BAPATI-432404 format. One record per residue (C-alpha): residue number from 1; z, x, y. Coordinates in steps of 0.5 Angstrom, whole numbers, plus 500, padded with zeros to 3 digits. Layout:
// residues N
+-----+-----+-----+-----+
| num |   w |   u |   v |
+-----+-----+-----+-----+
| NUM |   Z |   X |   Y |
...
+-----+-----+-----+-----+
END
This chain:
// residues 406
+-----+-----+-----+-----+
| num |   w |   u |   v |
+-----+-----+-----+-----+
|   1 | 193 | 200 | 177 |
|   2 | 199 | 203 | 179 |
|   3 | 200 | 209 | 184 |
|   4 | 198 | 216 | 183 |
|   5 | 201 | 222 | 186 |
|   6 | 195 | 224 | 189 |
|   7 | 194 | 218 | 193 |
|   8 | 201 | 217 | 195 |
|   9 | 202 | 225 | 197 |
|  10 | 196 | 224 | 202 |
|  11 | 199 | 218 | 205 |
|  12 | 205 | 221 | 206 |
|  13 | 202 | 227 | 209 |
|  14 | 198 | 223 | 214 |
|  15 | 203 | 218 | 216 |
|  16 | 211 | 220 | 214 |
|  17 | 214 | 225 | 220 |
|  18 | 215 | 231 | 215 |
|  19 | 223 | 231 | 215 |
|  20 | 223 | 232 | 207 |
|  21 | 219 | 238 | 203 |
|  22 | 217 | 234 | 197 |
|  23 | 217 | 236 | 190 |
|  24 | 210 | 234 | 188 |
|  25 | 212 | 229 | 183 |
|  26 | 212 | 221 | 183 |
|  27 | 217 | 217 | 179 |
|  28 | 215 | 210 | 178 |
|  29 | 220 | 208 | 173 |
|  30 | 227 | 209 | 170 |
|  31 | 232 | 208 | 164 |
|  32 | 239 | 211 | 164 |
|  33 | 238 | 218 | 165 |
|  34 | 231 | 218 | 164 |
|  35 | 225 | 218 | 170 |
|  36 | 218 | 217 | 168 |
|  37 | 212 | 219 | 173 |
|  38 | 205 | 216 | 175 |
|  39 | 203 | 220 | 169 |
|  40 | 207 | 217 | 164 |
|  41 | 212 | 224 | 163 |
|  42 | 219 | 223 | 162 |
|  43 | 224 | 227 | 165 |
|  44 | 232 | 228 | 165 |
|  45 | 235 | 226 | 171 |
|  46 | 241 | 231 | 173 |
|  47 | 241 | 229 | 180 |
|  48 | 241 | 221 | 181 |
|  49 | 238 | 221 | 187 |
|  50 | 243 | 226 | 190 |
|  51 | 249 | 223 | 187 |
|  52 | 247 | 215 | 188 |
|  53 | 245 | 212 | 181 |
|  54 | 252 | 212 | 178 |
|  55 | 250 | 207 | 172 |
|  56 | 243 | 210 | 171 |
|  57 | 237 | 208 | 173 |
|  58 | 235 | 200 | 173 |
|  59 | 242 | 198 | 170 |
|  60 | 240 | 191 | 167 |
|  61 | 247 | 187 | 170 |
|  62 | 245 | 190 | 177 |
|  63 | 238 | 188 | 176 |
|  64 | 240 | 181 | 174 |
|  65 | 245 | 180 | 180 |
|  66 | 239 | 182 | 185 |
|  67 | 234 | 178 | 182 |
|  68 | 239 | 172 | 182 |
|  69 | 241 | 173 | 190 |
|  70 | 235 | 175 | 192 |
|  71 | 232 | 167 | 190 |
|  72 | 237 | 164 | 193 |
|  73 | 239 | 168 | 200 |
|  74 | 237 | 174 | 202 |
|  75 | 240 | 175 | 210 |
|  76 | 245 | 172 | 214 |
|  77 | 248 | 175 | 220 |
|  78 | 255 | 177 | 220 |
|  79 | 257 | 172 | 225 |
|  80 | 258 | 168 | 219 |
|  81 | 262 | 169 | 212 |
|  82 | 257 | 172 | 206 |
|  83 | 257 | 170 | 200 |
|  84 | 260 | 176 | 195 |
|  85 | 262 | 180 | 202 |
|  86 | 270 | 178 | 201 |
|  87 | 270 | 179 | 194 |
|  88 | 267 | 186 | 194 |
|  89 | 272 | 188 | 199 |
|  90 | 277 | 185 | 195 |
|  91 | 275 | 189 | 189 |
|  92 | 275 | 195 | 193 |
|  93 | 282 | 195 | 195 |
|  94 | 284 | 193 | 188 |
|  95 | 280 | 200 | 185 |
|  96 | 284 | 203 | 191 |
|  97 | 291 | 201 | 188 |
|  98 | 292 | 196 | 193 |
|  99 | 292 | 195 | 201 |
| 100 | 286 | 196 | 204 |
| 101 | 281 | 192 | 209 |
| 102 | 274 | 194 | 209 |
| 103 | 268 | 194 | 214 |
| 104 | 261 | 195 | 210 |
| 105 | 255 | 199 | 213 |
| 106 | 248 | 201 | 210 |
| 107 | 250 | 209 | 209 |
| 108 | 254 | 214 | 208 |
| 109 | 253 | 217 | 215 |
| 110 | 254 | 210 | 218 |
| 111 | 261 | 210 | 215 |
| 112 | 263 | 216 | 217 |
| 113 | 261 | 214 | 224 |
| 114 | 265 | 207 | 223 |
| 115 | 270 | 213 | 221 |
| 116 | 270 | 216 | 227 |
| 117 | 270 | 210 | 232 |
| 118 | 276 | 207 | 228 |
| 119 | 280 | 214 | 229 |
| 120 | 278 | 215 | 236 |
| 121 | 280 | 208 | 238 |
| 122 | 287 | 208 | 234 |
| 123 | 289 | 215 | 237 |
| 124 | 288 | 212 | 244 |
| 125 | 292 | 206 | 243 |
| 126 | 298 | 211 | 241 |
| 127 | 297 | 217 | 246 |
| 128 | 292 | 215 | 251 |
| 129 | 284 | 218 | 252 |
| 130 | 286 | 225 | 250 |
| 131 | 288 | 224 | 243 |
| 132 | 281 | 223 | 241 |
| 133 | 279 | 230 | 237 |
| 134 | 277 | 230 | 229 |
| 135 | 279 | 237 | 225 |
| 136 | 274 | 237 | 219 |
| 137 | 272 | 243 | 214 |
| 138 | 268 | 248 | 215 |
| 139 | 262 | 248 | 210 |
| 140 | 263 | 240 | 210 |
| 141 | 257 | 235 | 210 |
| 142 | 258 | 228 | 213 |
| 143 | 251 | 226 | 215 |
| 144 | 245 | 227 | 220 |
| 145 | 247 | 222 | 226 |
| 146 | 249 | 225 | 232 |
| 147 | 257 | 223 | 231 |
| 148 | 256 | 225 | 223 |
| 149 | 253 | 231 | 224 |
| 150 | 258 | 234 | 230 |
| 151 | 263 | 233 | 225 |
| 152 | 259 | 237 | 219 |
| 153 | 262 | 244 | 218 |
| 154 | 255 | 247 | 218 |
| 155 | 251 | 250 | 224 |
| 156 | 245 | 251 | 220 |
| 157 | 244 | 244 | 220 |
| 158 | 246 | 243 | 228 |
| 159 | 243 | 248 | 232 |
| 160 | 236 | 244 | 234 |
| 161 | 240 | 239 | 236 |
| 162 | 245 | 242 | 241 |
| 163 | 249 | 239 | 245 |
| 164 | 253 | 236 | 239 |
| 165 | 258 | 231 | 241 |
| 166 | 265 | 234 | 244 |
| 167 | 271 | 233 | 240 |
| 168 | 271 | 236 | 233 |
| 169 | 275 | 242 | 231 |
| 170 | 273 | 246 | 224 |
| 171 | 277 | 250 | 220 |
| 172 | 276 | 254 | 213 |
| 173 | 277 | 249 | 207 |
| 174 | 284 | 250 | 203 |
| 175 | 287 | 255 | 209 |
| 176 | 294 | 250 | 209 |
| 177 | 296 | 255 | 216 |
| 178 | 289 | 254 | 219 |
| 179 | 289 | 246 | 219 |
| 180 | 296 | 246 | 221 |
| 181 | 295 | 250 | 227 |
| 182 | 289 | 245 | 228 |
| 183 | 292 | 239 | 229 |
| 184 | 295 | 238 | 236 |
| 185 | 297 | 232 | 240 |
| 186 | 290 | 231 | 242 |
| 187 | 288 | 230 | 234 |
| 188 | 287 | 223 | 232 |
| 189 | 284 | 225 | 225 |
| 190 | 283 | 230 | 220 |
| 191 | 277 | 228 | 216 |
| 192 | 276 | 232 | 209 |
| 193 | 271 | 231 | 203 |
| 194 | 276 | 231 | 197 |
| 195 | 270 | 235 | 194 |
| 196 | 265 | 238 | 198 |
| 197 | 258 | 236 | 197 |
| 198 | 252 | 238 | 200 |
| 199 | 256 | 245 | 202 |
| 200 | 256 | 247 | 195 |
| 201 | 261 | 242 | 191 |
| 202 | 267 | 246 | 193 |
| 203 | 273 | 241 | 191 |
| 204 | 280 | 241 | 195 |
| 205 | 286 | 244 | 192 |
| 206 | 291 | 239 | 191 |
| 207 | 296 | 243 | 194 |
| 208 | 291 | 243 | 201 |
| 209 | 290 | 235 | 201 |
| 210 | 298 | 234 | 200 |
| 211 | 299 | 239 | 206 |
| 212 | 294 | 235 | 209 |
| 213 | 298 | 229 | 208 |
| 214 | 304 | 231 | 210 |
| 215 | 302 | 234 | 217 |
| 216 | 298 | 228 | 219 |
| 217 | 304 | 224 | 217 |
| 218 | 309 | 229 | 221 |
| 219 | 304 | 228 | 228 |
| 220 | 302 | 221 | 227 |
| 221 | 295 | 223 | 226 |
| 222 | 290 | 220 | 220 |
| 223 | 287 | 222 | 214 |
| 224 | 280 | 220 | 213 |
| 225 | 277 | 222 | 206 |
| 226 | 269 | 222 | 206 |
| 227 | 268 | 220 | 199 |
| 228 | 260 | 218 | 200 |
| 229 | 259 | 223 | 194 |
| 230 | 265 | 224 | 190 |
| 231 | 267 | 216 | 190 |
| 232 | 265 | 210 | 185 |
| 233 | 268 | 214 | 179 |
| 234 | 263 | 221 | 179 |
| 235 | 270 | 225 | 179 |
| 236 | 274 | 220 | 174 |
| 237 | 278 | 216 | 178 |
| 238 | 275 | 210 | 182 |
| 239 | 276 | 215 | 189 |
| 240 | 277 | 222 | 188 |
| 241 | 284 | 221 | 192 |
| 242 | 287 | 218 | 186 |
| 243 | 286 | 224 | 182 |
| 244 | 289 | 228 | 187 |
| 245 | 295 | 223 | 188 |
| 246 | 294 | 223 | 195 |
| 247 | 293 | 217 | 199 |
| 248 | 289 | 218 | 205 |
| 249 | 289 | 212 | 211 |
| 250 | 281 | 211 | 212 |
| 251 | 276 | 212 | 206 |
| 252 | 268 | 212 | 207 |
| 253 | 263 | 210 | 201 |
| 254 | 256 | 210 | 200 |
| 255 | 251 | 213 | 195 |
| 256 | 253 | 210 | 189 |
| 257 | 257 | 204 | 191 |
| 258 | 250 | 199 | 190 |
| 259 | 247 | 204 | 185 |
| 260 | 241 | 205 | 189 |
| 261 | 241 | 200 | 194 |
| 262 | 243 | 202 | 201 |
| 263 | 250 | 200 | 202 |
| 264 | 257 | 204 | 205 |
| 265 | 263 | 202 | 206 |
| 266 | 269 | 204 | 211 |
| 267 | 276 | 202 | 208 |
| 268 | 283 | 203 | 212 |
| 269 | 290 | 201 | 210 |
| 270 | 296 | 201 | 214 |
| 271 | 296 | 200 | 222 |
| 272 | 289 | 204 | 221 |
| 273 | 286 | 198 | 219 |
| 274 | 288 | 194 | 225 |
| 275 | 285 | 199 | 230 |
| 276 | 278 | 195 | 231 |
| 277 | 278 | 188 | 233 |
| 278 | 272 | 183 | 235 |
| 279 | 266 | 187 | 238 |
| 280 | 268 | 193 | 237 |
| 281 | 264 | 195 | 231 |
| 282 | 258 | 191 | 227 |
| 283 | 252 | 192 | 222 |
| 284 | 246 | 187 | 222 |
| 285 | 245 | 189 | 215 |
| 286 | 251 | 191 | 213 |
| 287 | 254 | 187 | 207 |
| 288 | 249 | 182 | 206 |
| 289 | 249 | 178 | 200 |
| 290 | 244 | 182 | 196 |
| 291 | 247 | 189 | 197 |
| 292 | 254 | 185 | 196 |
| 293 | 252 | 182 | 190 |
| 294 | 249 | 189 | 188 |
| 295 | 255 | 193 | 189 |
| 296 | 260 | 188 | 185 |
| 297 | 255 | 188 | 179 |
| 298 | 255 | 196 | 180 |
| 299 | 263 | 196 | 180 |
| 300 | 264 | 191 | 174 |
| 301 | 259 | 195 | 170 |
| 302 | 263 | 202 | 172 |
| 303 | 269 | 199 | 170 |
| 304 | 267 | 196 | 164 |
| 305 | 263 | 201 | 161 |
| 306 | 269 | 206 | 163 |
| 307 | 264 | 211 | 166 |
| 308 | 270 | 215 | 170 |
| 309 | 272 | 217 | 163 |
| 310 | 266 | 219 | 161 |
| 311 | 265 | 223 | 168 |
| 312 | 271 | 227 | 166 |
| 313 | 269 | 228 | 159 |
| 314 | 261 | 229 | 160 |
| 315 | 263 | 234 | 166 |
| 316 | 268 | 238 | 163 |
| 317 | 262 | 239 | 157 |
| 318 | 257 | 241 | 162 |
| 319 | 262 | 246 | 165 |
| 320 | 264 | 249 | 159 |
| 321 | 257 | 249 | 158 |
| 322 | 254 | 253 | 164 |
| 323 | 260 | 258 | 163 |
| 324 | 258 | 260 | 157 |
| 325 | 251 | 260 | 159 |
| 326 | 253 | 264 | 164 |
| 327 | 256 | 269 | 159 |
| 328 | 250 | 269 | 155 |
| 329 | 246 | 271 | 161 |
| 330 | 249 | 274 | 166 |
| 331 | 245 | 270 | 171 |
| 332 | 250 | 265 | 173 |
| 333 | 257 | 265 | 177 |
| 334 | 263 | 260 | 179 |
| 335 | 261 | 254 | 175 |
| 336 | 266 | 249 | 180 |
| 337 | 266 | 242 | 181 |
| 338 | 270 | 235 | 178 |
| 339 | 268 | 231 | 173 |
| 340 | 261 | 230 | 174 |
| 341 | 260 | 233 | 181 |
| 342 | 258 | 241 | 178 |
| 343 | 255 | 246 | 182 |
| 344 | 253 | 254 | 179 |
| 345 | 251 | 260 | 183 |
| 346 | 246 | 265 | 182 |
| 347 | 249 | 271 | 180 |
| 348 | 249 | 275 | 186 |
| 349 | 244 | 282 | 185 |
| 350 | 242 | 280 | 178 |
| 351 | 235 | 283 | 177 |
| 352 | 234 | 278 | 172 |
| 353 | 234 | 272 | 177 |
| 354 | 229 | 274 | 181 |
| 355 | 227 | 267 | 183 |
| 356 | 231 | 263 | 188 |
| 357 | 235 | 257 | 186 |
| 358 | 229 | 253 | 189 |
| 359 | 225 | 256 | 185 |
| 360 | 229 | 255 | 179 |
| 361 | 229 | 247 | 181 |
| 362 | 222 | 247 | 181 |
| 363 | 221 | 251 | 174 |
| 364 | 226 | 246 | 171 |
| 365 | 222 | 240 | 174 |
| 366 | 216 | 243 | 170 |
| 367 | 219 | 243 | 164 |
| 368 | 223 | 235 | 165 |
| 369 | 229 | 237 | 168 |
| 370 | 230 | 234 | 175 |
| 371 | 236 | 239 | 178 |
| 372 | 238 | 241 | 186 |
| 373 | 238 | 247 | 189 |
| 374 | 243 | 247 | 195 |
| 375 | 241 | 254 | 199 |
| 376 | 238 | 259 | 196 |
| 377 | 243 | 261 | 190 |
| 378 | 246 | 254 | 188 |
| 379 | 244 | 250 | 183 |
| 380 | 248 | 242 | 183 |
| 381 | 248 | 237 | 178 |
| 382 | 250 | 230 | 179 |
| 383 | 248 | 226 | 173 |
| 384 | 249 | 219 | 172 |
| 385 | 255 | 218 | 169 |
| 386 | 252 | 216 | 163 |
| 387 | 250 | 223 | 161 |
| 388 | 251 | 225 | 154 |
| 389 | 252 | 231 | 149 |
| 390 | 245 | 231 | 147 |
| 391 | 243 | 231 | 154 |
| 392 | 247 | 236 | 157 |
| 393 | 244 | 240 | 152 |
| 394 | 237 | 240 | 153 |
| 395 | 239 | 242 | 160 |
| 396 | 242 | 248 | 158 |
| 397 | 236 | 250 | 153 |
| 398 | 231 | 249 | 159 |
| 399 | 235 | 253 | 164 |
| 400 | 236 | 259 | 158 |
| 401 | 229 | 259 | 158 |
| 402 | 228 | 258 | 166 |
| 403 | 233 | 264 | 167 |
| 404 | 230 | 268 | 161 |
| 405 | 224 | 268 | 165 |
| 406 | 225 | 269 | 171 |
+-----+-----+-----+-----+
END
């Protein structure tokens, strides 16, 4: 007998800390763009575990790699060499045009913590203890541990956990003058998401990232890109920075790196790669043999199936379809994003849209479509990179029905 929603929900209510307001559905199987619940109902997944399952659900290459490695060796301490880990670091370096060294962890927030530690160690080596501040963007999201939360530019997520860690300065996104003014002799790093994810899918402009690179070079400051959500071909290129033509000194990855298994990475190049030495940082499980095998299989499949190209074409199609829907209904505005990382806002003050984004996401779920609401007025779309025209058409038809009935 398989699991059933009522039983699982009752156990969840009794034994889990209530940190999530869960939708009342139990997914038990997946295949590509599709999910299936405990009653066998099919859903189209336009969230992919919040930008995680870039290959689609239950990809056979990843399943085979995990199965093979699980039967050989699951864990060995990072005090020793680990099979697949060095090959994974080499693969990431090559995808990033060479010259990168990696540290592996288990999540995006851990990757950000590692990048902050690396940046502060690097800064102190050059200009002493005062060089420890990190400049980040307003509306950014970098994680929920205390360092990553302190870097995050959203007060709504921070207030209950004050006092935050000191040493972080927040500036408006895409405001070159504000960034220029914020970077001082005490700054060790500028930390930016090339495309803000949890903040509402707001891309950096090319001019802004080019200015950030110039400012960091002039003042000997590290440029750090948080690609936890926008990396792994989601915006077309292997790394979002490649699409802008602006190479950072440090990159963080996670989410899609192992197609659903817990994997994260801090990548550093140049002298930033020498900032940390033995004993400065570590992880019990990071880069273990099973996860490294899964990540290698994931990257191989993303390349061999040319899913970066599909992310660009399918993403352009989805944005165009959302813009057309907005024009027909007047219910949506400001479709934005890069590749298959897209958001759209509900039109402000439109009487036809009495529902907020959460209610619209729930109405879509009831019709077999998984989408994500960010706040009250924004819908986010992060489908697997195998998304096709036919699936996009079903999404748009469903949204039109839901918005028409709102």
